[in-house]
N, C-alpha and C positions, 0 to 999 in steps of 0.2 A: 638346722642343726649343723650342717656342714660349714655354714658361714661362721658359727661360733668356734668350731675347731680351727678354722683358718685364722681367725683373729688371735686365738690363743697361741698358735704356733709362731706368729709374727712377734708377739710380745716376748716369747721365750728366746727367740733368736736375738732380739735386741738386748736382753739382759746378758746373754753369753758374750756378745760383742763388747759390752762395757767392761766385763770382768777381764777379758783378754787385754783391752787397752790399758787398764790399771796395772796389770803385771808387766807389760812392756815398759811402762814408765818407770817402775821400780828398778828393772834391770838396767835401764839406761843410767839411772842415778848411781848405781853401784859399780859400773864399769870405770876403768882408769881414764885419765884425761885423754890419752892417745892409745888406740889399739891398732896393732898391725896384724893383719890376717893375710894369709896366703892361700890362694886357691890353687887348685891343680892345673894352672895354666902357665907355668913357668915361674918367673920371679916378679910377677905383678903384685904390688903392695897397695892395698886400699887403706887410706888413712882417714880415720874418723875423728873429727875434732868436736870437743864439747862447745857448746855455745858459751860465749863469754859475755861478761857484763851483767850488771844487776837487772836489766830489763829483759834478759833473754827468756823466752817462753819455752820451757822444757816439755810442756804438754802438747805442743803442736804435733799432729800426726805426721809420720814420714811418708812421703809419696811413694816410697819404694816398698811399703808394707802391703800385705794382701788386702783385697777389697773388703773382706769381711771384718778387717780390723777397724775400718772407719765408716761402716754403713750407717746411714741415718735411722732414726727411730720411726715409729708408726706415725702417720700424719694425724695432727690434732683435729678436733671437731670444728666445723666452720663457725666463724663468729656471727654475731647478730647483724642483721642488715642495718646500715647506717641511715641517718635521717635524709630525707629527700633534699636535694640541692635547690638553690634559688632558680626561679624561672629565668630562662635565657632571654636575650633581646629578641624583639620581633624581627622576623626575617623580611626580606624584601618582597614586594608584591610580585607574584608570579605572572607569567604571560596570560593574556586574555583568552578565555576559553571559547570554544565554538558556540555558535548560537543554538540555544535549546529548542526543543519542540514546542509548538504552540499549545498553550494550556487550554483547559476546558472553560467554556463561558461561565462566569459567576452568576449568582442569583440576581434577580431583578431588584433594583433599589427602590426605595420609597419615592413617591412623586414629589417633585420639587415645588417650590412656591410659584404662584402665578406671576409671570413676568409683566413688564409694562407693555402698554399698547404700542405697537410699532407704527412707524409713519405710513400714511396712505400710499398704496401702490399706484402704479400708472393706470390710467383709464383703459378698461378692456374694450374689446371689439363689440360692436352692436350684436345683440342676440337675434335669434330667428323670430319671425313674427309669431305671435300666439295664435291659438285656435279661435275660430269665429265664435263669438258669444251667442247665447240663446236669444231668440226674438223677444224683445220687451213689449210692454203694454203700449197700446196706441196712445199717441200724445193727444188725440182728439178727446180722450176720456177725461183730460185735465183742463179743458177749455171752459171758461165761463166769463162772458163779457156782455155788456149792453150799452147802448147810447140812444137816449130818447129826448124828445122836445115837446114844447107846448104849441098848440095851434090857436089858443085864445087866452083871454085874461082869466086869472085865478079868481074865482068868486067866493070860495069857502075858506074860512080861517080855522086854525087848530085841527085841521084834518090833512091826511096825506094828499099831496098834489098829484093829480092823475095826469101823467104825461102820455099823450095819445099820438104823438108823432114819432115814428120809429126810424132810426138811422141804422141800428144793428141790434138784433135780439135773436140770433140763430138758436141759441140753447133755450130760449123762452124762460130765462130765469127772472126776467122782469115781468110783473103782472100789471097790465094797464087797467084792469078792473079795480084792483085794490090800490094801485099806485105804489106798490112795494117791490123791492128786490128780495128774493128768497134764496138763501144760500143752499146749494146742493153739494158742493165740494168744499170740505173744510180746508182752510188755508188763510193766506194773507191777501187782502184785497185793497185796491186803490179806488177811491171815489172822488169825483169832482163835479162842480156845477157852476154854470155861468147864466145869470138871470138878468133880464132887462127890467129896469125900474122906471115906471112912468106914472104920472098923475099924482102920486103920493109916496110916502116913505115905505120902505120894505124891511121887514125883519124875518129872516128865514132861519130855521133850525134843522139840523140833520139828526135823525133818530135811529137808534138801534134797540129793537125789542122794547118799544114804549118808553125809552129813556133818551132825553136830549143829550147829544154828545157834543155838538158845537153850534155856534150862532154866528150869523152874519147880518149886520145892520147897514142900510144905506139911506141917507137923507136926501130926499128928492129936491132938486133945484128947478125952479119954475122955468118953463120953456126949454127944458134940457132933458135928454134921455141918458140915464145912468146905467151902470152895470154893477151887480153884486155877485161876487164869486167866492168860492172856497174849495178846499181839497183836504183829504185825510186818508190815512192808511189804517185799516182795521184787521184784526184777526177774527175770523168768523168760524163758527161751528155749523155743522149741517142743521138746517132749520132756522137759523138766525135770519131776521128781516131788517132791512135798511130802507129809509125813505126820507123825503123832504116834506116840510109843511110850514105854513105861515104861522109864526108864533106871536099871538096877541090879538087885538081887536081889529076892526075894519080900518083904523087909521094907519096901520102898518102893512096893509095888504096890497102894495103897489107892484106885484109881480105881473109883467106884461108880455104879450107876444102878438105878432101879426104877420102879414106876409113878408115884411122886410126886417123884422126884429125877432130874434129867436131867444128862447130861454131853454137851456139844455141841462140834462142830468146823465152822467156816465159813470161806469164802474167796470173793473175787470180784475181777474185773478192774477196776482203776481207770482205766487208759487203755492202749490198744494201741500198739505200735510199728508204725505204718503205713508201708509202703514208699513212697518218694518219688514214683514215677509214679502211685500210687493216690490221693495227696492232692489235695484240691480246691484249685484255684488261684484 
């Protein structure tokens, strides 16, 4: 409320000032061209001249008038804000700041693609010797061999030849009663024979389980001692039998032996078929 009274008073004072200014202007216009006034200071004369010329401004206030005669009015209300000006030019780069603190580690990224295989590195130093292995099975359990010969002429045809002269038969896998080798260890075997042929031709066959596997034929030359020989590798299972016999009639039974001429039959295990659990790892 006090603020309203204050504003009203200012407006009233402004109107009174304007009225006084108008009265003073009228008095100036009515005065003669030159007025002489004397003040109580002797003979001093103050001469007031009217402005001359068509462009003279008679309404210009006199600096010698009281302040109230030319006091300004109440300030007007502020105008509206103008539009923002254009952006100024970019300033120059400032000086480089100090190094900031180390940030926290980021999250782990996804695995990358598998790279190419690199070149082989240099050869390393020899390693320490390994521990001693467990004791294996005796090699004696995988031995099988024989070598036998004749002591006389073969007299029977189409029957196993009974070799009765022993050079080696420690495992007793050759039976001189039946004239056959009987397999006890399955595996691969090598067999060979060298027979003396005399007085007539000889035709010999090697049998496996009642089946002729190979044949050897030698034609006797009169007044000459010949040799018939052959060899073969066979895979045998436990229980298989192998033997030699004259194949044919009496005309091809010229297998001979005496004190100075031998006829031999031999065989031995090359390598056994070892069961998987028994193999050394």
